[in-house]
C-alpha positions, 0 to 999 in steps of 0.5 A: 803490642797490638798488631798494626791495623790498616785503615783506609783514607776516609776512615782515617779522616773520620777517626781524626775528626773526633781526636784532638792533637793532644791525644795524637801527640801522646800516641806519636810519643809512644812510637818515638815520633814527633809530628808537632808543628812548633809555633803554628797557631790557630787564627780562627777560635774553635776552628779545626781541620783534618785532611791530607797535606798538599804542600807549597814552598816559597822562596825569596826574590831580589828586589828589582827582579821584576814583578812577582805575582801571587801564586795560583797553585790553589787551582790544583789543590783537591777538595778536602786537602789541607794546604801546608805552605812554607815561606819558610818561616818568614813573617815580614810578608804574607802568603795568605789572605782574603782571595785565597780564603774565598777560593779555598772555601769554594773548592771545599779545601779542609784548611790551611797551615802557613809557616809564615804570615797571613792577613785579612784575619777579620775576613777569615774569621767571619767566614770561619775558615780553618787557618793556622799560621806562624804570624799575622802581618798585613804586608803583601808577599808580591815582589818579595817571594815567589812560588818555588815548588808544590808537593815537595817535603817541607820542614816546619818547626823542625818537623818534616811534612811530606805531601799526603801526610795526615794533618790534624789542627785544633786549638792546641796546634797542628800535627803531621802524621806520616801515612805509613804510621797513621793507622797505628797512631790513630789506634793508640790515640783512641786508647789514650783518649779512653785512658784519660776519660777513665782516669777522670771518671775514677777520680770523680768516683772518689779515687785519688789521682795517683790511684786512678793513674795507676789503675788505668796505666797512665804510664802506658795509656796507648795500651788496649784495655785487654793489655792493661787487664793482663798487666794488672792480673 
């Protein structure tokens, strides 16, 4: 196994801008890690985002307990962060809409993941903001939920998301990578991507899929080129 290579935060972001969630997921599989956020879908076709998680947690309130305004946590979210907001999983009221979208764009926030519902999707799409959510629904969360905490660990689709996790979202979904594993996951994901490209090229050159997969070690696509050559020699 190759030594773990430490990569600084900006390099991690830059590297993940060119990696899809499928390669990252395969890399995590090879390490026995699960980062996929099951049930979270892309709401703006073609949109993707990469950044470190700023987590937000809501809780339900009892009807008649007085007015509960929309949360203003976004004022404290730094530029380039990915908001990860949990309702948690509640889809009968929304915690994201047009106002938060406009504010997020103005603050240069990288994107938003909602474990729950979002609304004003036409506006979100017109603005091209990277939004990923469990559902779409028009009913407001005002007087139904309130902000419980920010920058706390969340559980989304059975996956733990902690503040500062590296988040990557694209048309295949969203994935959370714990900071301590991010450098190695990115290294392996690049190797997975190269392996798949090599297999496609070899099939184009006339090899069968079975031959191409064996040649490029599809059983262990995260291996470096040098490790694959040693294994074949």
